[in-house]
C-alpha positions in Angstrom: -9.5 -6.3 19.1 -7.6 -9.3 17.5 -8.5 -10.6 14.1 -10.8 -13.6 14.0 -10.2 -16.8 11.9 -13.1 -18.5 10.2 -13.1 -21.9 8.5 -16.3 -22.2 6.5 -17.9 -25.1 4.7 -18.1 -24.8 0.9 -21.9 -24.5 1.2 -21.5 -20.9 2.3 -22.2 -18.4 -0.4 -22.5 -14.6 -0.8 -19.2 -14.0 0.9 -18.8 -10.5 2.4 -16.0 -9.1 4.6 -16.6 -6.7 7.3 -17.4 -3.1 6.4 -18.8 -1.7 3.1 -16.7 -2.7 0.1 -18.2 -1.1 -3.0 -16.1 -1.1 -6.1 -15.1 2.1 -7.8 -18.3 2.9 -9.8 -16.5 4.9 -12.6 -14.3 1.9 -13.7 -17.0 0.4 -15.9 -17.1 3.6 -18.0 -13.4 3.8 -18.7 -11.5 2.7 -21.8 -9.4 -0.5 -21.7 -5.7 -0.1 -22.2 -3.5 -3.1 -23.1 0.3 -3.7 -23.0 2.1 -6.9 -24.0 5.2 -8.2 -25.7 3.2 -10.0 -28.4 -0.3 -10.0 -29.8 -2.2 -11.8 -32.5 -5.8 -11.0 -33.5 -8.1 -13.2 -35.5 -11.1 -11.3 -36.9 -14.7 -12.6 -36.8 -15.6 -14.6 -39.8 -19.3 -13.8 -39.7 -19.5 -10.5 -37.8 -22.1 -12.0 -35.5 -22.2 -11.4 -31.7 -21.5 -15.1 -31.0 -18.4 -15.0 -33.3 -16.1 -12.5 -31.7 -12.8 -11.0 -32.7 -10.2 -12.9 -30.7 -6.9 -11.4 -29.6 -4.1 -13.5 -27.9 -1.5 -11.7 -25.8 1.7 -12.9 -24.4 4.6 -11.5 -22.4 3.9 -9.7 -19.1 0.4 -8.7 -20.2 -1.0 -5.6 -18.5 -4.6 -4.6 -18.9 -6.0 -1.5 -17.2 -9.6 -0.1 -17.0 -9.8 2.8 -14.6 -8.6 1.5 -11.2 -8.9 -2.1 -12.4 -5.5 -3.5 -13.2 -4.9 -7.1 -14.5 -1.6 -8.8 -15.1 -0.7 -12.2 -16.4 1.7 -14.2 -18.6 -1.0 -14.9 -21.2 -4.4 -13.3 -22.0 -7.2 -13.9 -24.5 -9.6 -11.1 -25.3 -13.0 -11.6 -27.0 -14.4 -8.4 -28.7 -17.9 -8.3 -30.1 -17.7 -7.3 -33.8 -18.7 -3.7 -34.6 -22.3 -3.5 -35.7 -23.3 -6.7 -33.9 -26.0 -5.4 -31.7 -25.9 -3.0 -28.8 -22.6 -4.4 -27.6 -20.9 -4.1 -31.0 -17.2 -3.1 -30.6 -17.1 -3.8 -26.8 -14.9 -6.3 -25.0 -17.0 -9.2 -23.9 -14.5 -11.4 -22.2 -10.9 -11.2 -20.8 -9.3 -14.5 -19.9 -6.0 -14.3 -17.9 -3.9 -17.4 -17.2 -0.5 -17.9 -15.5 1.1 -18.8 -12.2 -0.5 -16.6 -11.2 -2.9 -14.1 -12.9 -3.4 -10.9 -10.9 -6.3 -8.5 -10.6 -6.8 -5.4 -8.4 -9.3 -2.6 -8.0 -10.0 0.3 -5.6 -13.0 0.5 -3.4 -15.4 3.5 -3.8 -15.3 6.0 -1.0 -12.2 5.2 1.1 -10.1 4.1 -2.0 -8.8 1.0 -0.2 -7.3 -1.7 -2.5 -8.7 -5.1 -3.4 -6.2 -7.6 -4.8 -6.8 -11.0 -6.3 -4.5 -13.8 -7.5 -5.6 -17.0 -9.2 -4.5 -19.6 -11.7 -7.2 -18.3 -14.1 -9.3 -15.1 -14.1 -12.2 -15.0 -16.6 -13.6 -11.4 -16.6 -16.7 -10.3 -18.4 -16.9 -6.4 -18.6 -20.5 -6.5 -19.9 -21.7 -8.2 -16.7 -18.9 -6.9 -14.4 -18.3 -10.4 -13.2 -14.8 -11.9 -12.7 -14.6 -15.7 -12.3 -11.5 -16.7 -10.4 -10.4 -20.3 -10.2 -7.4 -22.2 -8.8 -5.5 -21.2 -5.6 -7.5 -18.1 -5.2 -6.4 -15.4 -2.7 -8.4 -12.2 -2.4 -7.4 -9.4 0.0 -9.4 -6.3 0.8 -7.2 -3.8 2.6 -8.4 -3.1 6.1 -11.2 -5.6 5.8 -10.0 -9.1 5.4 -8.9 -11.9 3.1 -10.2 -15.1 1.4 -8.5 -18.3 0.4 -10.2 -21.0 -1.7 -10.4 -22.7 -5.1 -13.2 -20.5 -6.6 -14.5 -16.9 -6.3 -17.0 -14.8 -8.2 -16.2 -11.1 -7.9 -18.4 -8.3 -9.1 -16.3 -5.3 -10.3 -19.3 -3.0 -10.1 -20.6 -3.7 -6.6 -17.6 -5.4 -4.9 -19.7 -8.4 -4.0 -18.0 -11.8 -3.7 -19.4 -15.3 -3.8 -17.9 -18.7 -3.3 -18.7 -22.3 -2.5 -21.7 -24.4 -3.6 -24.8 -25.1 -1.6 -25.0 -28.8 -0.7 -21.4 -29.5 -1.7 -19.8 -32.2 0.4 -16.2 -31.4 -0.3 -14.0 -28.3 -0.5 -13.5 -25.5 2.1 -13.0 -21.8 2.1 -11.0 -19.8 4.6 -11.6 -16.2 5.6 -9.9 -13.8 7.9 -12.0 -10.8 8.9 -10.2 -7.8 10.3 -11.6 -5.6 13.0 -12.3 -2.1 11.8 -12.4 0.5 14.6 -12.5 3.6 12.5 -14.2 4.4 9.2 -11.7 5.9 6.7 -12.6 9.3 5.3 -14.4 9.3 1.9 -12.4 10.4 -1.2 -13.4 13.8 -2.6 -11.7 13.2 -6.0 -12.9 9.7 -7.0 -9.6 8.2 -5.8 -7.7 10.2 -8.4 -9.6 8.6 -11.4 -11.8 10.4 -13.9 -15.6 10.1 -14.0 -16.4 10.6 -10.3 -18.2 13.4 -8.5 -17.5 15.1 -5.2 -19.6 14.0 -2.2 -22.7 16.0 -1.6 -22.6 18.7 1.1 -23.7 17.6 4.5 -27.1 18.7 5.8 -25.3 20.6 8.6 -23.3 22.6 6.1 -24.5 26.2 5.9 -24.7 27.8 2.4 -22.5 30.7 1.8 -24.4 34.0 2.2 -23.6 37.3 0.5 -23.0 40.1 3.0 -25.9 42.6 3.0 -25.2 45.9 1.3 -24.7 48.8 3.7 -27.2 51.6 3.4 -25.8 54.9 2.1 -25.1 57.4 4.9 -27.6 60.3 5.1 -26.3 63.8 5.0 
């Protein structure tokens, strides 16, 4: 079956491509690793939650968190000061800018890849929401792709939302791919830590221990 093209008005929200597209659940529990050519950190002056430590990064910035990978020319990271409430010490915001910033993540189950490119990616690990703006292109392998100026992506559920109800201007474009076969589910959490193997099917028979043979009578 040939792929279908859809031109949708900006009033359309709660975007979803064909097939289930749940993000890798274990990503939110993984540590964040950062590589860059240069970094400068300015510590919080008050230690309050609304006065974060701010780190600026430049030079082929690469940030990974489980299967989530982010890459850009420049990034700014806001970290809640240690001791400032329940989120003390946690990263509260990652802002990626460049021509273009890139983000990718694996889907739970079939381990297919989601990739996103935008002029700016504003990611909040505490809410699992990534706000993509400017020449946004999102591709979900085997499912479809999206083109537009704005996209809200949930790195926990895989949900995507774009457009604005009642907006008179702006358009989004989607291509939904036909999916004839359901890919097999991963048994090792797509190779990342923190997952569990799928539960046994109801038809699976439990292993039984052979019965002991009775001793021969003489």
